[in-house]
DOVEXRO-616122 format. One record per atom (N, C-alpha, C): residue in one letter; y negated, x negated, z negated. Coordinates in steps of 0.001 Angstrom, whole numbers, plus 500000, padded with zeros to 6 digits. Each point is the difference from the previous one (the first is absolute). Layout:
BEGIN
AYXZ;...
***
This chain:
BEGIN
M764010099639228466;M500526501107499190;M500349501151500938;A501188500565499838;A500437501103500852;A499902501308499229;L499848501082500750;L499968501318499373;L501360500337499411;T499987500644498868;T501237500569499491;T500302501265500803;K501226500505499874;K500353501224500714;K499100501156499549;T499697500043498715;T499138501073499477;T498607499918500624;Q499450498775500106;Q498678499827500601;Q500013500376501479;Y501048499567500696;Y500118500335501421;Y500093501510500185;D500816500642499195;D500145501458500088;D498674500706499684;T499224499427499089;T498696500576499663;T499078499993501214;I499984498885500724;I499154499900501188;I500490500954501086;K501309500045500228;K500538500899501034;K499707501454499656;R500082500335498730;R499698501369499577;R498524500330500276;C499152499010499846;C498578500184500297;C499808500342501470;Y500730499330500878;Y499898500300501439;Y500529501397500311;E501085500371499354;E500543501349500207;E498994501059499564;E499313499731498884;E498986500955499523;E498830500083500966;R499611498866500577;R498928500004501002;R500394500850501209;Q501227499773500485;Q500460500739501173;Q500026501496499736;T500536500382498837;T500077501419499640;T498605500603499893;R499093499274499336;R498637500504499830;R499299500190501344;N500113499017500873;N499307500079501283;N500605501055500923;M501320500167499942;M500627501068500794;M499566501371499498;R499878500128498680;R499553501274499424;R498559500305500416;L499145498978499963;L498615500190500411;L499895500364501477;L500832499366500823;L499995500305501430;L500458501435500251;A501018500441499255;A500479501383500140;A498913500992499583;Q499258499666498955;Q498908500870499558;Q498904500083501054;R499700498880500617;R499000500000501066;R500457500865501175;R501284499864500338;R500521500762501139;R499922501503499724;Q500367500424498805;Q499924501414499667;Q498550500491500017;Q499094499156499586;Q498575500333500030;Q499534500237501437;I500393499108500906;I499605500134501404;I500657501224500631;Y501276500221499687;Y500689501174500549;Y499295501295499587;A499562500050498747;A499329501210499510;A498635500181500653;E499308498883500228;E498646500074500553;E499994500088501518;L501007499390500647;L500033499945501468;L501356500501500504;P500178501302500141;P501288500556500443;P500466499427501335;E499048499748500920;E500393499463501308;E500660498630499852;Y499516499198499025;Y500603498680499763;Y501457500163499601;R500260500962499125;R501372500242499556;R500884500417501171;E499468500863500868;E500779500452501161;E500340498831500911;L499014499118500225;L500248498833500845;L501035499073499364;D499901499839498677;D500944499136499286;D501433500524500121;T500163501301499787;T501343500583500022;T500566500103501416;S499119499994500997;S500482500117501384;S500560498691500532;V499706498890499330;V500452498696500490;V501519499936500071;G500649500456498928;G501465499953499981;G500615500840501092;A499503501224500167;A500544500889501029;A499780499434501395;T498813499414500222;T499692499401501306;T500946498835500297;S500251499170498996;S500886498847500192;S501422500441500323;V500485501015499277;V501354500508500247;V500110500581501406;A499005500774500420;A500020500624501323;A500052498948501104;H499201498974499880;H499992498967501041;H501256499137499946;A500604499851498817;A501263499265499913;A501095500726500765;R500003501331499917;R500984500788500751;R499788499851501506;L498718500019500419;L499701499814501424;L500465498632500481;L499807498984499140;L500418498650500353;L501513499921500141;L500722500670499101;L501465500018500081;L500481500741501243;D499199500963500450;D500357500762501202;D499634499266501279;G499462498804499875;G499715499191501181;G498560500041500467;D499122500613499224;D498588500043500393;D499357498658499663;E499766499164501026;E499492498654499784;E498525499977499597;T499318501110500181;T498575500048499632;T499796500457498551;A501077500410499350;A499874500589498666;A499397499030498989;M500395498707500058;M499510499038499013;M498505499771500150;E499542499852501236;E498578499777500220;E499184501230499625;E500521501174500286;E499310501237499623;E499909500129498476;L501067499586499320;L499991500045498535;L498925499074499439;R499920498775500549;R498987499054499528;R498597500582500173;Q499764500627501140;Q498680500560500266;Q499680501143499044;E500975500869499783;E499764501142499104;E499767499548498557;L500789499017499570;L499813499489498640;L498635499318499847;A499583499258501036;A498697499348499960;A498876501029499948;Q500126501065500778;Q498985501065499993;Q499957500696498644;S501172500225499416;S500066500636498693;S499348499116498930;A500281498707500045;A499419499064499031;A498481499948500143;A499526499982501245;A498554499977500237;A499335501269499479;R500663501134500220;R499442501269499539;R499948500039498468;R501028499489499339;R500017500001498533;R498895499095499441;K499792498856500629;K498917499124499553;K498644500671500180;M499856500734501095;M498734500681500244;M499753501074498942;L501070500711499621;L499865501024498963;L499578499383498671;L500603498837499654;L499626499317498768;L498527499572500046;A499603499421501135;A498623499528500126;A499008501151499896;Q500309501111500654;Q499099501161499971;Q499871500563498586;A501064499862499207;A499968500504498620;A499410498974499028;G499616498824500523;G499363498989499162;G500947499052499294;Y501257499933500453;Y500973499102499379;Y500139498716500819;P500342498878499358;P500300498767500743;P501210500220500902;L500034499308501132;L501104500183500948;L501346499574499410;D499976499107499022;D501258499533499395;D500306500718498682;Y499394501154499794;Y500122500701498725;Y501449500352499667;L500797500259501011;L501396500370499767;L500974498888500383;E499470498789500154;E500879498857500231;E500532499506498654;P501211499441499971;P500510499442498739;P499052498922499478;F499819499919498691;F499127498982499430;F500734499291498868;Y499576498746499766;Y500730499135499072;Y499029499241499106;D500452499675498788;D499216499109499145;D499914498620500641;C501096499555500602;C500022498729500731;C500477500267501428;P499094500049500958;P500402500263501390;P500904498912500576;D499902498775499467;D500770498889500570;D501502500220499863;C500442500467498829;C501443500225499796;C500340501486499942;R498977500848500161;R500174501455499917;R500661500411498687;D499564499355498936;D500450500317498644;D501504499825499804;T500568499023500709;T501406499673499782;T500151498727499166;G498933499175499973;G500062498733499287;G500491498850500852;Y500480500295501199;Y500554498951500870;Y499471500141501423;I499783498861500639;I499717499949501429;I501178499271500617;G500871500750500634;G501276499434500433;G500819499673498766;S500439498757499907;S500784499579498832;S499143499251498980;E498701499853500293;E499110499259499119;E499227500934499073;K499788499559498776;K499196500781499065;K498552500077500489;C499438501187499930;C498612500196500399;C499075499361498950;H498765499720500405;H499030499434499059;H499771500920498806;C500102501319500209;C499780500928498885;C501145499906498989;F501220499800500488;F501150499795499105;F499824498695499237;R499550498974500730;R499837498689499373;R498973500056498869;Q498920500762500209;Q498991500090498947;Q500538500732498783;Q500849500996500223;Q500606500691498861;Q500942499069499247;E500693499129500738;E500828498985499342;E499150499109499101;I498888499532500561;I499106499124499238;I499522500696498733;T499629501274500143;T499496500763498860;T501043500101498898;L501253500237500385;L501068500118499009;L500392498654499396;L500104498987500853;L500527498716499541;L499011499227499140;Y498725500105500326;Y499020499140499342;Y498980500763499171;E500349501237499644;E499189500789499077;E498527499984500406;Q499742500497501205;Q498659499968500563;Q499129501178499558;S500276500533498837;S499219501147499533;S498535499636499806;G499733498731499698;G498626499572499774;G499112500241501193;I500463499588501180;I499180500183501200;I499901501466500373;Q501052500781499748;Q499948501432500306;Q498931500689499153;E499899499605498737;E498974500582499134;E498607499579500443;I499866498741500410;I498692499492500420;I499511500724501244;I500845500098501020;I499540500584501264;I499800501502499898;A500589500626498980;A499795501438499827;A498586500300499530;R499435499090499207;R498677500281499435;R498908499074500540;E500408498839500547;E499018499031500469;E500290499647501451;N499147500451500901;N500188499768501422;N498645500088500696;F499986499763501312;F498726500013500719;F499277501338499865;D500744501078499814;D499365501321499865;D499217500121498698;T500413499273498970;T499323500099498696;T499081498808499741;L499836499145501005;L499183498804499845;L498537500372499766;S499361499306499082;S498591500235499698;S499301498675499745;T498752499905500470;T499185498808499754;T498997500222498873;A500141501116499301;A498996500397499005;A499905499029498825;Y501043499198499781;Y500009499122498826;Y499422498621500298;Y499569499774501240;Y499535498675500399;Y498526500037500399;E499367498863499904;E498631499876500474;E499717498538500316;G498978499784500812;G499600498641500341;G501090499187500671;E500165498753499562;E500994499110500595;E501420500513499772;D500242500640498859;D501328500574499718;D500351501056501051;L499017500829500360;L500215501040501007;L500294499375501360;Q499253498971500376;Q500241499331501282;Q501416499430500071;R500431499405498908;R501345499419499981;R501075501091500105;F499797501099499301;F500989501078500054;F500046500614501398;E498857500263500587;E499966500584501346;E500625499053501021;N499801498700499831;N500639499026500885;N501518500037499834;A500468500102498738;A501442500070499745;A500602501275500565;V499274501104499922;V500477501266500577;V500128499876501510;A498994499404500653;A500048499820501456;A501186499118500399;I500228498935499246;I501134499121500280;I501320500741499799;S500054500857498987;S501217500775499731;S500300500964501137;H498976500677500494;H500183500900501144;H500490499222501227;K499406498857500240;K500414499184501151;K501432499517499832;F500362499662498772;F501369499573499710;F500987501086500425;V499692501250499650;V500865501128500372;V499998500203501512;D498816500007500598;D499881500269501437;D500737498958500839;D499978498747499560;D500593498916500784;D501401499624499544;F500544500736499032;F501219499560499337;F501160499777500966;K500176500899500930;K501143499893500919;K499691499133501220;K498761499496500064;K499611499186501153;K499846498528499659;S499690499688498754;S499764498600499645;S500447499720498571;Y500362498746499763;Y500444499546498678;Y498779499688499137;Q499997500477498765;Q498852499799499113;Q500428500123498540;N499222499390499118;N500230500060498567;N498660500186499305;L500040500505498762;L498777500223499241;L500146499474498574;L498913499426499497;L499900499664498583;L498780500727499445;F500229500928499075;F498915500633499264;F499871499264498665;Y498832499425499738;Y499826499287498735;Y498618500318499431;G499856499775498694;G498724500271499359;G500181500565498608;T498944500583499489;T499991500455498616;T500866501238499804;V500296500288498752;V500925501081499616;V499419501370500373;G500882500868500534;G499639501401500200;G498998500271501096;T499987499168501051;T498993500168501051;T500559500568501300;G501261500427499999;G500540500692501172;G501036499245500790;K500516498900499458;K500964499197500748;K501323500744500196;S500559500512498913;S501250500770500095;S499775501291500770;F498821500577499844;F499654501236500707;F500100499785501502;L499400498940500521;L500021499752501442;L501408499662500490;S500778499310499165;S501402499740500358;S500746501315500161;G499743500941499080;G500641501310500080;G499557500780501220;C498720499901500350;C499491500679501196;C500757499533501246;I500143498685500110;I500705499429501149;I501463500428499998;A500632499936498830;A501414500376499892;A500217501429500463;R499135500914499568;R500176501401500367;R499926500194501517;E499014499361500630;E499850500149501450;E501214499444500743;L500493498860499566;L501122499388500711;L501309500729499730;L500167500521498800;L501181500814499718;L500021501234500894;S498829500596500227;S499923501193500858;S500305499667501451;Q499884498709500359;Q500318499567501367;Q501453499547500134;G500760500125498923;G501416499632500052;G500285498544499716;C499036499272499432;C500231498594499667;C500710499894498649;A500798498952499860;A500692499749498734;A499084499186499097;V499677500550498835;V499067499361499072;V500685499790498652;I499962498780499495;I500507499699498659;I498822499616499118;Y499880500679498869;Y498916499742499049;Y500582499478498701;F499432498915499496;F500392499469498699;F498769499528499245;S499964500271498705;S499085499239499156;S500557498586499952;A499138499033499777;A500475498618499945;A501062499842498911;C499772500642498868;C500988499923498909;C501342500568500447;G499977501167500630;G501232500644500438;G500738499193501046;L499264499406500932;L500622499208501064;L500739498799499424;F499329499209499176;F500617498764499513;F501063500271498942;E499861501096499278;E501067500381499067;E501262500378500766;T499836500731501111;T501161500380500818;T500652498772500599;L499191499089500544;L500545498779500578;L500734499170498943;A499436499914498812;A500643499218498936;A501322500634499580;R500006501334499900;R501216500698499566;R501154499730500963;Y499729500056501289;Y501055499761500984;Y500335498512500111;S498986499140499921;S500208498560500216;S500846499372498903;F499819500466498764;F500698499377498887;F501277500745499595;D500389500978500807;D501249500727499764;D501000499555501067;T501004499254499604;T500964499459500968;T500791501100500702;K500021501197499425;K500743501099500607;K499134500828500957;A498735499597500158;A499083500815500803;A499581499306501290;K500890499149500544;K499645499262501214;K499729500940501182;K500808501041500126;K499806500930501110;K498698500770499825;E499729500416498756;E498756500724499729;E498790499126500298;L500076498716499634;L498898499083500257;L499803499803501501;Y501106499842500725;Y499916499832501462;Y499332501215500645;N500424501181499598;N499426501214500589;N498530500182499614;F499663499594498774;F498614500109499565;F499120499062500819;Y500443498766500168;Y499251499074500850;Y499852500559501415;K501083500551500512;K499972500553501357;K498933501089500122;D499915500844498982;D499023501095500038;D498568499490499860;I499755499125499039;I498611499572499798;I499541499020501085;Y500928499366500706;Y499606499129501107;Y499763500785501291;N500683501136500144;N499963500707501283;N499259501330499997;S499655500521498846;S499272501266499959;S498686499873500758;D499560501096500621;D498772499951500801;D498806499534499176;L499905500486498768;L498898499616499126;L500519499827498579;V499626498899499365;V500253499798498578;V498651499916499293;I499853500777498932;I498792499975499184;I500351499402498639;I499303498931499629;I500158499395498666;I498715500289499239;D500098500854499009;D498818500451499267;D499848499212498703;D498762499702499663;D499674499334498721;D500663498643499861;L499961499196501061;L500501498640499881;L499201499270498922;G500713499311499124;G499343499309498896;G500275500635498654;T500527501226500025;T500332500648498725;T501396499613499526;E500791499388500895;E501340499571499620;E499941498684499224;V501082499684499313;V500109498692499356;V500315498984501086;T499068499120500283;T500149499076501126;T500710498726499552;N501045499653500736;N500754498772499726;N500500499452501331;S500817498960499963;S500461499371501246;S500840500961500840;F500774500869499335;F500799500977500749;F499097500957500766;V498994500536499321;V499080500943500643;V499270499330501154;T499535498786499787;T499258499283501043;T500865499764501230;S501248499581499792;S500889499735501135;S500348501286500739;Q500213501097499257;Q500325501265500632;Q498814500544500795;L498808499873499458;L498804500460500707;L499797499184501273;F500193498700499917;F499854499138501175;F501003500398501087;S501260500249499589;S501036500392500968;S499675501344500645;L499564500964499179;L499705501332500527;L498857499934501015;I498912499330499623;I498854499891500906;I500384499258501278;G500755498901499840;G500391499205501166;G500944500725500923;E501030500643499457;E500975500702500830;E499365501162500753;R499165500755499307;R499356501132500669;R499023499524501075;H499365498869499781;H499116499446501024;H500801499569501228;L501121499342499780;L500837499571501123;L500495501197500823;R500267501114499316;R500508501201500683;R498881500928500467;H498751499582499760;H498838500819500373;H500068501390499378;K500312500029498717;K500044501241499235;K498808500047499035;A499306501123499995;A498745500118499259;A500215500046498490;T499071499387499286;T500015499986498538;T498592500283499482;I499915500795498956;I498731500233499304;I500168499558498554;I499081499184499535;I500001499544498616;I498688500424499354;S500086500545498792;S498782500270499224;S500076499217498704;T498855499503499562;T499972499197498782;T498617500056499357;N499983499871498671;N498733499886499277;N499561498545499871;L500824499087500482;L499651498584499962;L498965499685501074;N499138499031499730;N499134499518501075;N500749498910500767;L499420499500501071;L500723499064500865;L500338498696499277;E499090499523499181;E500263498765499265;E501162500190499020;E500032501141499334;E501086500284499058;E501333500124500726;M499988500581501181;M501239500104500790;M500517498617500358;R499114499142500463;R500415498645500382;R500571499243498807;D499332500100498867;D500461499269498812;D501328500543499477;R500207501321500127;R501207500604499429;R501209499839500918;Y499808500129501308;Y501156500082500906;Y500192498794500913;S499231498976499904;S500139498769500779;S499187500049501290;D499669498809500476;D499208499881501227;D500764500550501206;R501331499854500005;R500786500463501155;R499858501502500188;I500172500761498906;I499889501451500077;I498562500400500324;F499046499350499362;F498596500310500248;F499649499767501473;S500503498918500563;S499734499687501412;S500619501039500918;R501238500418499694;R500655501025500827;R499185501295500004;I499525500412498829;I499281501266499883;I498645499916500679;T499236498965499712;T498652499911500571;T500035499763501507;S501110499457500516;S500111499751501440;S500465501224500779;N500818500853499364;N500659501074500744;N499639501406499538;Y499080500121499055;Y499620501301499463;Y498511500241500208;S499646501256500253;S498597500393499944;S499636500176498533;L498933499361499560;L499617500005498589;L498914501040499754;C500250500922499081;C499048501062499666;C499659499909498518;K498794499577499729;K499559499896498607;K499326501300499581;L500418500531498853;L499426501238499469;L499425499734498617;T498798500486499778;T499334499807498713;T499328501300499584;G499619500055498747;G499317501190499509;G500540500435498654;P499610501200499564;P500476500512498709;P501474500375500070;D500637500064498854;D501395500444499910;D500015501515500178;I500396500440501199;I499934501428500331;I500946500812499129;R501149499429499683;R500943500735499154;R499390500299498634;M499341499001499422;M499357500209498711;M498827500972500121;Y499265499892501096;Y498870500899500225;Y500480501443500067;K501082500236500753;K500541501358500120;K500495500520498655;K500614499099499223;K500543500414498705;K498864500416499070;R498909499223499981;R498869500350499167;R499338501289500461;F499925500132501349;F499364501200500559;F500815501257499689;S501334499892500121;S500845501165499707;S499950500338498531;G499818499000499136;G499895500246498574;G498749500767499642;K498933499726500740;K498753500726499761;K500076501438500515;
***
């Protein structure tokens, strides 16, 4: 699926707003420093005059003018950094700053789309509002073990440790996760925690509920006019840095779903692209529902994290009601 012109313009406008905002903030910082450190302002304004003066000397045949200019500019820069440090500011306080340093908020690195642009494409094309809502309220910062005890607590703490390791090793090694167990025990929560960390690192993450994923695949697959959309969708879900399939087992399972799940798991494994699956099914139910082939692929290539305990969502709802 390709962006429409309106969608593309929306993303470009977002970058323009970022650039304007950051330039405005930088100008505000500069005025703050000028007001607090008059000597800094004098040094800043003298740079232009110094450069012009040495350019004239160079034109007049003074071969030492360029080297003298470099030395004076270096001394001026060192003095300005010292003034910032003495006033308690970071040395890069007046350096340009960007939401995405990789593309400097342009959306492109050379002629290629930056990872930040690509993630905005994913968000627009595949209605990723679900994961955005999850990571806003559920992440490692809000993680709590207060709802678990005994063996349930041990399992949750083990899953948290595995999730942290998954994030830490993500760019160094290929890995997959299966969160399975009883309803409301933190499976989707941990998927969201991982997604948030990797999104902040510039990774491309696609999140789908199982129902949403297979409905999208069916819509494109059975529409003869949507061959290009289907090709692009496959390209995205096969190549994205991370694909999260939430609540596997809630979809209507049939031969189409089984074949699509097998292809997705197999293709991403061949390309060494990470996948996270969460499900309320136990392992026996997964094997019976999706075939031995899919079960073998998952149990062979995924770290298995079983979560058990009370339904935290229901517990919170009852607690908030009281």
